[in-house]
C-alpha positions as CSV (number, residue, x, y, z in Angstrom):
1,M,104.7,131.6,30.7
2,G,105.9,127.9,31.8
3,E,103.1,125.5,33.1
4,E,102.1,125.6,36.4
5,G,103.7,122.2,38.4
6,P,101.2,120.5,40.9
7,P,100.4,122.2,44.3
8,S,104.0,121.8,46.8
9,L,101.5,120.5,49.2
10,E,101.3,117.1,47.5
11,Y,104.6,116.7,48.1
12,I,104.9,117.1,52.1
13,Q,105.3,114.1,53.7
14,A,103.9,113.4,57.1
15,K,107.4,113.0,58.5
16,D,107.8,116.6,57.2
17,L,105.4,117.6,60.3
18,F,107.6,116.3,62.8
19,P,111.2,118.1,61.7
20,P,114.0,117.3,64.4
21,K,115.3,119.9,66.5
22,E,118.7,120.9,66.6
23,L,121.1,119.4,68.8
24,V,123.0,121.3,71.6
25,K,125.9,119.7,72.5
26,E,127.8,121.0,75.7
27,E,131.4,119.6,74.3
28,E,132.0,119.4,71.0
29,N,133.3,116.2,71.2
30,L,130.4,114.2,72.7
31,Q,128.7,111.4,70.5
32,V,124.8,110.2,71.1
33,P,125.3,107.4,73.2
34,F,122.3,105.3,72.1
35,T,120.8,104.6,68.1
36,V,117.5,106.9,67.7
37,L,114.3,105.4,67.0
38,Q,112.7,106.8,63.7
39,G,111.5,110.1,64.6
40,E,113.7,110.6,67.5
41,G,115.6,113.6,67.8
42,V,118.6,114.3,70.4
43,E,118.1,117.8,71.7
44,F,120.3,118.3,74.2
45,L,123.9,116.3,75.2
46,G,126.1,116.8,78.0
47,R,128.1,115.9,81.0
48,A,127.1,114.7,84.4
49,A,129.3,114.5,87.3
50,D,129.9,110.9,86.8
51,A,127.7,109.8,83.7
52,L,126.5,111.3,80.4
53,I,123.4,112.8,79.7
54,A,121.2,113.3,76.9
55,I,117.6,114.7,76.2
56,S,115.4,113.6,72.9
57,N,111.9,114.1,72.5
58,Y,111.1,110.7,73.3
59,R,113.5,109.6,76.2
60,L,115.9,110.8,79.0
61,H,118.7,108.5,78.4
62,I,122.1,108.4,81.3
63,K,125.1,106.4,80.4
64,F,127.1,105.9,83.9
65,K,130.3,104.0,83.1
66,D,128.8,100.5,84.4
67,S,125.0,101.3,83.4
68,V,122.6,102.6,81.3
69,I,119.4,104.6,82.2
70,N,116.6,104.8,79.6
71,V,113.6,106.6,80.7
72,P,110.7,107.8,78.1
73,L,110.1,111.7,78.6
74,R,105.8,110.7,79.6
75,M,107.1,107.8,82.1
76,I,108.4,110.7,84.8
77,D,106.4,111.7,86.8
78,S,108.2,114.7,88.6
79,V,111.7,116.5,88.6
80,E,113.1,118.6,91.1
81,S,116.8,119.7,92.2
82,R,118.0,118.0,95.7
83,D,121.4,118.6,97.4
84,M,122.3,121.3,95.3
85,F,123.4,119.4,92.6
86,Q,120.9,116.2,92.2
87,L,118.7,116.0,90.1
88,H,115.7,113.8,91.6
89,I,113.5,112.4,89.2
90,A,110.1,110.0,90.3
91,C,108.8,107.9,87.4
92,K,104.7,107.0,87.0
93,D,106.6,103.1,87.2
94,S,107.8,103.8,90.5
95,K,111.5,103.8,89.6
96,V,113.4,106.8,91.1
97,V,116.4,108.5,89.0
98,R,118.7,110.2,90.6
99,C,121.9,112.1,89.0
100,H,124.7,114.2,90.0
101,F,126.5,117.2,88.6
102,S,129.4,119.1,89.4
103,T,128.0,122.4,90.0
104,F,125.2,124.0,90.8
105,K,124.2,126.1,87.8
106,Q,124.5,123.2,85.5
107,C,122.3,120.8,87.8
108,Q,119.3,123.9,87.6
109,E,120.4,123.7,83.7
110,W,119.1,120.3,83.1
111,L,116.4,120.7,85.4
112,S,115.1,123.5,83.3
113,R,115.7,121.4,80.5
114,L,114.3,118.2,81.9
115,S,111.0,120.2,83.2
116,R,110.3,121.4,79.8
117,A,110.8,118.2,78.0
118,T,108.2,116.5,80.5
119,A,105.6,119.0,80.6
120,R,101.9,118.4,79.6
121,P,101.4,118.3,75.8
122,A,99.8,121.1,74.3
123,K,98.4,119.3,71.3
124,P,98.2,115.6,70.5
125,E,101.0,115.5,68.1
126,D,103.1,116.7,70.8
127,L,103.3,113.0,71.9
128,F,106.1,111.7,70.2
129,A,103.6,108.3,69.0
130,F,102.9,110.4,66.1
131,A,106.5,111.5,65.3
132,Y,107.6,108.1,65.5
133,H,104.5,106.5,63.1
134,A,105.0,109.6,60.7
135,W,108.6,108.7,60.1
136,C,107.8,104.9,59.7
137,L,105.6,105.3,56.8
138,G,107.2,104.5,53.5
139,L,110.0,102.1,55.4
140,T,111.3,98.9,54.0
141,E,111.6,96.3,56.4
142,E,115.1,96.3,56.3
143,D,114.9,100.2,57.1
144,Q,113.1,99.6,59.9
145,H,111.4,96.6,61.8
146,T,107.9,97.5,60.2
147,H,105.9,95.1,61.6
148,L,106.6,96.8,65.1
149,C,104.9,99.7,63.6
150,Q,102.1,99.1,61.6
151,P,99.1,101.1,61.7
152,G,95.4,99.7,61.9
153,E,96.5,96.7,64.0
154,H,94.6,97.9,67.1
155,I,92.5,95.3,67.6
156,R,89.1,96.8,67.1
157,C,85.4,95.1,65.6
158,R,85.7,92.3,67.8
159,Q,82.7,92.5,69.6
160,E,80.9,90.7,66.9
161,A,83.5,87.3,67.2
162,E,83.1,87.8,71.1
163,L,79.1,87.5,71.4
164,A,79.4,84.8,69.0
165,R,82.1,82.7,71.2
166,M,80.3,83.4,74.4
167,G,76.8,81.9,73.0
168,F,74.7,85.2,73.1
169,D,71.3,84.2,71.8
170,L,70.8,87.2,69.5
171,Q,67.5,86.3,67.8
172,N,65.2,85.9,70.7
173,V,66.7,87.0,74.1
174,W,69.3,89.5,73.2
175,R,70.2,92.2,71.0
176,V,73.0,95.0,69.9
177,S,71.9,98.3,70.0
178,H,73.1,101.0,67.9
179,I,71.6,104.2,70.1
180,N,75.5,105.0,70.7
181,S,76.1,105.0,66.8
182,N,78.7,108.1,66.7
183,Y,78.8,107.8,70.4
184,K,75.4,110.3,70.6
185,L,74.7,109.6,73.8
186,C,77.8,108.3,75.8
187,P,81.0,109.1,74.3
188,S,83.2,106.8,76.8
189,Y,81.1,104.0,75.7
190,P,81.5,101.8,72.8
191,Q,78.9,102.4,69.7
192,K,77.4,98.8,69.9
193,L,75.6,97.8,73.6
194,L,74.0,94.5,74.4
195,V,70.7,95.1,76.2
196,P,67.6,92.3,76.5
197,V,66.2,92.1,72.9
198,W,62.7,93.3,74.5
199,I,64.4,96.8,75.8
200,T,63.5,99.7,73.6
201,D,66.0,102.3,72.7
202,K,63.7,104.8,74.2
203,E,64.4,103.3,77.4
204,L,67.7,103.2,77.2
205,E,67.8,107.2,76.8
206,N,65.6,107.3,80.3
207,V,68.2,105.1,81.9
208,A,71.1,107.3,80.7
209,S,69.0,110.3,82.2
210,F,69.9,108.1,85.4
211,R,72.9,106.9,85.3
212,S,76.4,108.8,85.8
213,W,77.7,110.1,82.6
214,K,74.8,108.5,81.0
215,R,76.9,105.1,81.5
216,I,73.9,102.1,81.2
217,P,73.8,98.8,82.4
218,V,75.1,96.7,79.6
219,V,76.2,93.4,79.0
220,V,79.4,92.1,78.6
221,Y,80.2,88.4,79.0
222,R,78.1,85.4,79.3
223,H,78.8,82.0,80.9
224,L,78.9,79.6,78.3
225,R,77.5,76.7,80.6
226,N,74.7,78.4,82.7
227,G,74.4,81.7,81.1
228,A,75.1,84.0,83.9
229,A,76.2,87.4,82.6
230,I,78.2,89.9,83.6
231,A,77.1,93.4,83.3
232,R,78.8,96.8,84.1
233,C,77.6,100.7,84.4
234,S,78.0,103.7,86.7
235,Q,76.2,104.8,90.1
236,P,72.7,105.6,89.7
237,E,71.9,109.3,90.4
238,I,69.6,109.1,93.3
239,S,71.2,112.2,95.6
240,W,69.6,113.0,98.6
241,W,65.8,112.9,97.5
242,G,66.0,109.3,96.7
243,W,65.1,109.7,93.1
244,R,64.2,106.4,91.0
245,N,63.7,105.8,87.5
246,A,61.6,102.5,86.5
247,D,63.1,102.0,83.3
248,D,66.3,101.6,84.8
249,E,64.9,99.1,87.1
250,Y,63.1,97.2,84.5
251,L,66.4,97.2,82.8
252,V,68.3,95.5,85.5
253,T,65.6,93.1,86.1
254,S,65.3,92.4,82.8
255,I,69.2,91.3,82.5
256,A,68.5,88.5,85.1
257,K,65.1,87.3,83.2
258,A,67.6,87.3,80.2
259,C,70.0,85.0,81.6
260,A,67.0,82.4,82.4
261,L,66.0,82.3,79.2
262,D,69.4,81.9,77.5
263,P,70.8,79.3,80.3
264,G,73.5,77.7,78.2
265,T,74.7,74.6,77.9
266,R,75.1,72.9,80.6
267,A,71.7,71.1,80.9
268,S,73.1,67.6,81.7
269,G,74.9,69.0,85.2
270,A,77.9,68.8,83.3
271,S,80.7,71.3,85.2
272,L,83.4,72.8,84.5
273,S,86.8,71.7,86.5
274,T,88.4,74.6,88.8
275,A,91.8,75.4,89.4
276,T,93.2,76.0,93.4
277,T,96.5,77.2,95.1
278,D,97.4,75.2,97.7
279,A,95.2,74.7,100.6
280,S,97.6,75.5,103.2
281,E,96.6,79.1,101.8
282,A,93.0,78.7,102.0
283,C,91.5,81.9,101.7
284,D,88.5,83.6,104.1
285,T,85.0,81.6,104.5
286,D,83.4,83.8,101.0
287,F,86.8,83.8,98.8
288,D,87.9,79.9,99.9
289,S,90.1,78.7,97.6
290,S,89.2,74.8,97.5
291,L,89.3,72.3,94.5
292,T,85.4,71.9,93.8
293,S,83.4,71.2,90.9
294,C,81.1,73.8,89.6
295,S,77.1,72.8,90.2
296,G,74.4,72.4,87.4
297,V,72.2,75.1,87.0
298,E,69.1,73.9,85.6
299,S,67.4,75.7,82.9
300,T,64.1,77.6,84.2
301,A,62.0,80.6,83.7
302,A,62.2,81.5,87.0
303,P,65.7,84.2,87.0
304,Q,68.2,83.8,89.5
305,K,68.6,86.4,91.9
306,L,71.0,89.3,90.7
307,L,74.1,90.4,92.6
308,I,74.8,94.3,92.3
309,L,78.2,94.8,93.1
310,D,79.4,98.3,94.4
311,A,83.0,98.4,94.5
312,R,82.8,101.0,97.2
313,S,82.1,100.9,101.0
314,Y,78.6,101.7,101.8
315,T,79.9,104.8,103.2
316,A,81.2,106.5,100.3
317,A,78.3,105.1,98.0
318,V,75.9,107.0,100.6
319,A,78.7,109.9,100.6
320,N,78.2,110.1,96.9
321,R,74.4,110.8,97.3
322,A,75.5,114.6,98.1
323,K,76.9,114.9,94.7
324,G,74.1,113.7,93.5
325,G,75.0,110.0,93.2
326,G,74.1,106.9,95.3
327,C,73.4,103.4,95.3
328,E,70.6,100.8,94.4
329,C,67.9,100.3,97.1
330,E,66.8,96.8,97.4
331,E,63.7,97.8,97.7
332,Y,63.3,99.3,94.0
333,Y,65.1,96.4,92.5
334,P,63.0,93.4,93.1
335,N,65.1,89.8,92.8
336,C,68.7,91.7,93.2
337,E,70.6,92.0,96.1
338,V,73.5,94.7,96.4
339,V,77.0,94.0,98.2
340,F,79.5,96.4,98.8
341,M,83.4,95.4,98.7
342,G,84.8,98.9,100.0
343,M,87.6,99.4,97.4
344,A,89.7,102.7,97.7
345,N,89.2,105.5,95.2
346,I,91.8,106.5,93.1
347,H,92.9,109.1,96.1
348,A,93.7,106.2,98.4
349,I,95.0,104.1,95.5
350,R,97.4,107.4,94.6
351,N,99.0,107.8,97.8
352,S,99.7,104.1,98.3
353,F,101.7,104.2,95.2
354,Q,103.7,107.4,96.2
355,Y,104.2,105.7,99.6
356,L,105.5,102.5,97.8
357,R,107.8,104.3,95.5
358,A,109.1,106.1,98.4
359,V,109.8,102.7,100.2
360,C,110.8,101.3,96.7
361,S,113.5,103.8,96.8
362,Q,115.0,103.4,99.9
363,M,118.8,102.4,100.4
364,P,118.7,98.5,98.9
365,D,118.5,96.7,102.6
366,P,116.6,99.0,105.3
367,S,115.9,97.4,108.4
368,N,112.3,98.1,108.4
369,W,111.3,96.8,104.7
370,L,108.5,94.9,105.5
371,S,106.6,96.9,108.3
372,A,107.4,100.2,105.1
373,L,106.1,98.0,102.7
374,E,102.9,97.0,104.6
375,S,102.3,100.9,105.7
376,T,101.9,101.6,101.7
377,K,98.7,99.1,102.0
378,W,99.4,98.3,98.2
379,L,99.1,94.6,98.8
380,Q,95.9,95.2,100.4
381,H,94.3,97.2,98.0
382,L,95.4,94.1,95.6
383,S,93.7,92.1,98.1
384,V,90.6,93.6,97.9
385,M,90.3,93.7,94.4
386,L,90.8,90.0,93.9
387,K,88.4,89.2,96.5
388,A,86.0,91.2,94.4
389,A,87.0,89.4,91.4
390,V,86.8,86.2,92.8
391,L,83.2,87.0,94.2
392,V,82.1,87.6,90.7
393,A,83.5,84.6,89.7
394,N,81.9,82.3,91.7
395,T,78.7,84.3,91.5
396,V,78.3,83.8,87.7
397,D,80.3,80.1,87.8
398,R,78.9,78.4,91.0
399,E,75.5,79.5,91.6
400,G,74.8,80.7,88.1
401,R,73.6,84.0,89.1
402,P,74.1,87.0,86.9
403,V,75.9,90.4,88.5
404,L,76.0,93.9,87.9
405,V,79.4,95.8,88.9
406,H,79.8,99.8,89.2
407,C,81.8,101.9,91.0
408,S,81.1,105.8,91.3
409,D,81.8,106.5,87.7
410,G,82.2,102.7,86.1
411,W,85.7,103.5,84.5
412,D,88.1,102.6,87.2
413,R,87.0,100.3,89.6
414,T,84.5,98.5,87.4
415,P,87.0,97.5,84.8
416,Q,89.4,96.2,87.0
417,I,86.5,93.8,88.8
418,V,84.9,92.6,85.5
419,A,88.4,92.1,83.6
420,L,89.5,90.4,86.5
421,A,86.3,87.8,86.9
422,K,86.9,87.2,82.9
423,I,89.9,85.9,83.2
424,L,89.4,83.9,86.1
425,L,86.3,82.8,84.4
426,D,87.4,82.2,80.7
427,P,90.9,80.6,79.4
428,Y,90.5,82.6,76.6
429,Y,91.4,85.9,78.1
430,R,94.6,84.2,79.5
431,T,95.7,83.9,76.1
432,L,98.0,86.3,74.2
433,E,94.9,87.0,71.6
434,G,92.2,86.8,74.2
435,F,94.2,89.2,76.8
436,Q,94.7,91.6,74.4
437,V,90.8,91.8,73.5
438,L,90.5,91.7,77.1
439,V,92.1,95.1,77.1
440,E,91.1,96.9,74.0
441,S,87.0,96.1,75.0
442,D,86.9,96.4,78.6
443,W,89.5,99.1,79.5
444,L,89.6,101.0,75.9
445,D,86.1,100.7,74.4
446,F,84.2,101.5,77.5
447,G,86.7,104.6,78.5
448,H,89.1,104.3,81.3
449,K,90.2,107.7,81.4
450,F,94.0,106.8,80.1
451,G,94.9,110.4,79.3
452,D,94.1,111.3,82.6
453,R,95.0,108.8,84.8
454,C,98.2,108.1,83.1
455,G,99.3,112.1,82.9
456,H,99.3,112.6,79.1
457,Q,96.3,114.2,78.4
458,E,96.8,117.6,77.0
459,N,96.4,120.6,78.7
460,A,95.2,118.6,82.0
461,E,96.9,120.1,85.3
462,D,95.0,118.6,87.7
463,Q,97.6,116.2,89.5
464,N,94.2,114.4,91.4
465,E,93.2,113.2,88.3
466,Q,96.1,110.9,87.9
467,C,96.4,107.3,89.6
468,P,97.7,104.1,88.3
469,V,94.4,102.5,87.8
470,F,95.6,99.9,85.3
471,L,98.9,99.3,86.6
472,Q,97.5,98.1,89.9
473,W,95.3,96.2,87.3
474,L,98.2,94.7,85.8
475,D,99.9,93.9,89.2
476,S,97.0,91.6,89.9
477,V,97.1,89.8,86.7
478,H,100.4,89.3,87.9
479,Q,99.5,87.6,90.9
480,L,97.5,85.1,89.3
481,L,100.0,84.0,87.1
482,K,102.2,83.6,89.9
483,Q,99.6,81.1,91.4
484,F,98.8,79.7,88.0
485,P,102.1,79.7,86.0
486,C,100.9,77.0,83.7
487,L,97.7,78.6,82.7
488,F,98.5,81.9,81.3
489,E,99.9,81.7,77.4
490,F,101.8,85.3,78.1
491,N,104.7,85.3,80.5
492,E,105.7,88.3,83.2
493,A,108.0,89.7,80.5
494,F,104.4,90.6,78.5
495,L,103.0,92.4,81.6
496,V,106.1,94.3,82.0
497,K,106.5,95.4,78.4
498,L,102.4,96.4,78.9
499,V,103.2,98.4,81.8
500,Q,106.1,100.6,80.3
501,H,104.2,101.3,77.1
502,T,101.0,102.2,78.7
503,Y,103.1,105.3,80.0
504,S,106.0,105.4,77.2
505,C,103.4,107.0,74.2
506,L,105.4,105.1,71.8
507,Y,102.5,103.7,70.6
508,G,98.9,105.2,70.5
509,T,97.4,102.4,72.0
510,F,96.6,104.1,75.1
511,L,96.2,107.9,74.3
512,A,93.1,109.9,74.7
513,N,90.4,109.0,77.7
514,N,87.7,107.4,75.4
515,P,86.9,106.2,72.0
516,C,85.3,109.0,71.1
517,E,88.1,110.9,71.4
518,R,90.6,108.4,69.7
519,E,88.3,108.4,66.5
520,K,87.8,112.1,66.5
521,R,91.8,112.8,66.3
522,N,92.7,109.4,64.1
523,I,94.7,107.9,66.8
524,Y,93.9,104.6,65.1
525,K,95.5,105.6,61.7
526,R,98.3,107.8,62.8
527,T,99.9,105.7,65.4
528,C,101.2,101.8,65.7
529,S,99.9,99.8,68.2
530,V,101.2,98.0,70.9
531,W,99.8,95.0,69.9
532,A,102.1,94.9,67.0
533,L,105.0,94.2,69.4
534,L,103.0,92.6,71.6
535,R,101.8,89.7,69.4
536,A,100.9,86.4,69.9
537,G,104.2,85.0,67.4
538,N,106.3,86.9,69.6
539,K,108.2,84.1,71.5
540,N,109.7,86.6,74.0
541,F,106.3,87.1,75.6
542,H,105.3,83.2,75.2
543,N,104.8,81.4,78.8
544,F,107.0,77.9,77.9
545,L,105.0,76.3,80.7
546,Y,101.4,76.8,79.4
547,T,98.7,74.3,78.8
548,P,96.4,75.1,76.2
549,G,93.2,73.5,76.4
550,S,92.8,73.9,79.9
551,D,89.1,74.4,80.4
552,V,89.2,75.7,83.9
553,V,87.7,78.5,86.9
554,L,90.7,80.1,88.2
555,H,90.1,80.4,92.1
556,P,93.0,82.2,93.4
557,V,94.1,82.7,97.3
558,C,93.5,86.1,98.0
559,H,94.9,86.8,101.5
560,V,97.8,89.7,101.9
561,R,100.2,86.8,102.7
562,A,100.1,85.3,99.4
563,L,100.6,88.1,97.7
564,H,103.9,89.2,96.6
565,L,105.7,92.6,95.6
566,W,106.1,92.7,91.7
567,T,109.9,93.3,92.1
568,A,110.2,93.2,88.0
569,V,108.4,96.3,88.0
570,Y,109.1,98.4,91.2
571,L,112.3,96.9,92.2
572,P,114.1,94.9,88.5
573,A,117.7,94.2,88.4
574,S,118.5,96.7,86.7
575,S,116.5,99.5,88.4
576,P,117.7,102.9,87.3
577,C,118.2,104.0,90.9
578,T,121.2,105.6,92.0
579,L,122.0,106.2,95.9
580,G,122.9,109.6,97.5
581,E,126.4,109.8,98.3
582,E,125.4,109.7,102.1
583,N,123.9,105.9,101.7
584,M,127.0,104.3,99.6
585,D,128.4,103.4,102.5
586,L,125.7,101.6,103.6
587,Y,125.2,99.1,100.7
588,L,128.0,97.3,98.6
589,S,127.8,96.3,95.4
590,P,127.8,92.0,94.9
591,V,131.3,92.9,92.9
592,A,132.7,94.9,96.4
593,Q,131.0,92.4,98.7
594,S,133.0,89.6,97.2
595,Q,136.0,91.7,97.2
596,E,136.0,92.6,101.0
597,F,134.9,89.1,101.8
598,S,138.4,87.8,100.2
599,G,140.2,90.0,102.5
600,R,138.6,88.8,105.6
601,S,140.8,86.3,107.4
602,L,138.6,82.6,107.3
603,D,139.6,82.8,111.1
604,R,137.8,85.8,112.0
605,L,134.6,84.3,111.1
606,P,132.2,83.3,113.8
607,K,132.5,79.4,114.3
608,T,129.4,77.5,114.2
609,R,128.5,73.6,114.7
610,S,128.5,72.9,110.9
611,M,130.0,69.7,109.9
612,D,131.6,68.9,106.6
613,D,130.5,65.2,107.2
614,L,127.0,64.8,109.2
615,L,128.2,61.3,110.4
616,S,130.8,63.2,112.5
617,A,128.2,65.1,114.4
618,C,127.7,62.3,116.5
619,D,131.7,61.0,116.7
620,T,132.1,61.3,120.7
621,S,136.1,60.9,119.8
622,S,136.2,64.5,118.3
623,P,136.6,67.4,120.8
624,L,133.2,69.0,121.1
625,T,133.1,73.0,121.1
626,R,130.1,74.8,123.0
627,T,128.7,77.7,121.2
628,S,126.0,79.9,122.6
629,S,123.2,78.4,120.3
630,D,123.7,74.7,122.4
631,P,123.5,75.0,126.2
632,N,124.7,71.1,126.7
633,L,126.4,69.5,123.3
634,N,126.5,66.3,125.8
635,N,122.8,66.4,126.0
636,H,122.4,67.0,122.8
637,C,124.3,64.2,121.0
638,Q,122.7,61.9,123.6
639,E,119.5,62.6,122.3
640,V,120.4,61.9,118.6
641,R,122.1,58.9,119.4
642,V,118.6,57.7,121.4
643,S,116.7,58.9,117.9
644,L,119.3,56.6,115.9
645,E,117.5,53.8,117.0
646,P,114.3,53.7,115.9
647,W,113.5,50.0,117.6
648,H,114.6,51.7,120.8
649,S,111.2,53.2,121.7
650,N,108.7,51.7,119.4
651,P,109.5,48.7,117.4
652,E,106.1,49.1,115.4
653,G,106.3,52.6,115.1
654,A,109.7,52.5,113.4
655,E,108.6,50.9,110.7
656,T,107.0,54.1,109.5
657,G,108.7,57.0,111.9
658,F,105.8,58.1,113.3
659,V,103.6,57.0,116.7
660,D,99.9,57.8,117.0
661,S,99.2,58.9,120.4
662,G,96.0,59.8,119.5
663,V,96.0,63.2,121.0
664,G,97.1,65.9,118.5
665,G,97.9,64.1,115.8
666,P,101.2,61.6,114.8
667,Q,104.4,62.4,116.9
668,L,107.7,61.9,114.9
669,T,110.2,59.9,116.4
670,V,112.8,59.0,113.5
671,G,114.9,61.7,113.1
672,E,113.7,63.7,115.8
673,V,116.4,66.2,117.3
674,G,115.8,67.9,120.6
675,P,112.1,68.5,121.7
676,S,109.2,66.8,119.3
677,P,108.5,69.5,116.7
678,P,104.5,70.5,116.5
679,P,102.5,68.4,114.6
680,P,102.3,69.3,110.9
681,P,99.2,71.3,110.0
682,P,95.9,70.0,107.8
683,G,96.7,69.4,104.3
684,I,101.0,69.2,104.7
685,A,102.0,65.5,105.2
686,A,105.0,64.7,107.2
687,H,108.0,62.9,105.9
688,R,107.6,59.0,106.3
689,T,111.3,57.3,106.1
690,L,112.1,53.8,106.5
691,P,115.6,53.4,107.2
692,P,117.3,51.1,105.1
693,S,120.1,50.6,107.2
694,P,121.4,52.5,110.4
695,A,124.5,53.9,108.6
696,K,121.7,55.8,106.3
697,N,119.1,56.5,108.7
698,Q,121.9,58.7,111.1
699,M,122.5,60.8,107.7
700,R,118.3,61.0,106.9
701,S,117.6,62.2,110.6
702,L,119.3,65.2,110.7
703,Y,117.3,66.2,107.8
704,T,113.7,65.1,108.5
705,G,113.5,66.2,112.0
706,F,113.6,69.8,110.4
707,S,111.8,69.1,107.5
708,W,108.4,67.2,108.1
709,G,106.8,70.6,106.8
710,I,108.2,70.4,103.5
711,N,106.0,68.2,101.4
712,K,102.7,69.9,100.5
713,H,100.1,67.4,98.4
């Protein structure tokens, strides 16, 4: 009898657990129109009415004549058939894809295929991130970009370095509790928790029984200069009975006391500089955007009054008492102040996002675009979030007071506010490395439910749990990047790519709901990290305007009028949106527009009073053409002639171009066309033109009469 060989299981490779499926072609001569990833297998390949369509275990690919659409399957939110021959595909990042078919039967066939491919996974291994990593193992760099798929690159175990960077006194004031080791206290919290040194683990257990989901108040940030800390938790379980917990009250007040005992390095009153946007876009009184220095906070044993920031409205907080929740009562928490921010819950945010997606998928130039965008309330929600973060940052930086942030459960609105406030306060979190640490610590380690909120958790059919919370936060970071373009090391492409891979499931970074689930499923070792792609050395995501070493605190403008729709995500230039045939005649592509314009006769174009030579505008020898916009061209040119003579009315004022009337501010005289323009708003300096010669002054006058509000100092 021959020798027995080694067990056959030793010869099974990881990729053998994810075998490719057989390709189904509608026509034998069809070829896969894209390069597949490792572990990716095309399952269906066919033709639409005007495109080539393919479905793999990772993506939906549609190749039109002049464009290509690539959508990860987990990015797809819903699929339905419209008008019998059209597939309508709504994506989780607000894009909408439309694909037409020749027959109703073919449309229904592809609807069935795509519905099965986008169904909720039955087990974690059904997500493509596991197959992608398994097939990448053992490959050389020549075969695959292995630097993009290295396991174990999830940024973890950074807590010790972060505590040292923020200067926590771990000997006398603070301590790292291991009460949550192996997630035995709270599965949605990290294993190491920072609390005041005199708080015992027994007291933490009592506090956990009083907080929703056992998410106790723990410290996550310390201001290096004044020692003020930011803590986070979930709502207290007061219920209608008005329950109290002495250990919880003691822990909250102890955080303020610990901040007073560890006051920071601002002993001499030195202050951080602050950054602000233009004064003309000033915020409300509580959230004003002014260029001011941080006032020094002297070290003292008397603790500062702690601010408890409840992200909900007061009405919502009281209503939660019916479900066993509630909010802190100031009578029970001495030296504390409670403020309600009125941020909407996930259901309102989900509805707002769905309205935004519907608006962005309309025909390209709707007449009601601005009113439709306003009705979505998306920018209003961003404004409230920014104001909450600014309030936290101002309280910590300017007043030197500690802040405790919570909402209902502490894993949606709470990380939005805390993470945004840390970006405002600390320039480290505006770097590529710091931003990655921020996402890992405040979002992943503290249990934001990415699986439920992004809709890729297995066996989770409750649509009410889905909400673009993380996308909304990234949008707010984008608003900061717009207002402070030189203070972020990463660029907009970095944020856009992060949005895409939040939903793509190509990487395992955003899988599961909390760190306990990721540990049990061994996600960190069985999937690739998105940070391998978004690493600091990738120049594609580097902001070349970035000024390193800028130790400033950001005070952004929070008004809705100062916010912008994130067109790179919601309305990209290569948006995978194809209009229905009924709307095609309402919109022409730029090429078609140019062709139509070139075919028009120039004689049919409307005439205006624009001149090839500005000096000829006041030449009376040329015949005047009256248009509906000019009541009397003769009077108009006479006014211009008078304005071209600065010495005509005031020789003293001609030097500067202004006459100080003493009422209503300076009045323009030089360059004045028609009626006098209104005085410039505060903070905006008007042009002060000294004409070198009458000829040059004639040309300049036609500009300065309308451009006084452009220069901003």
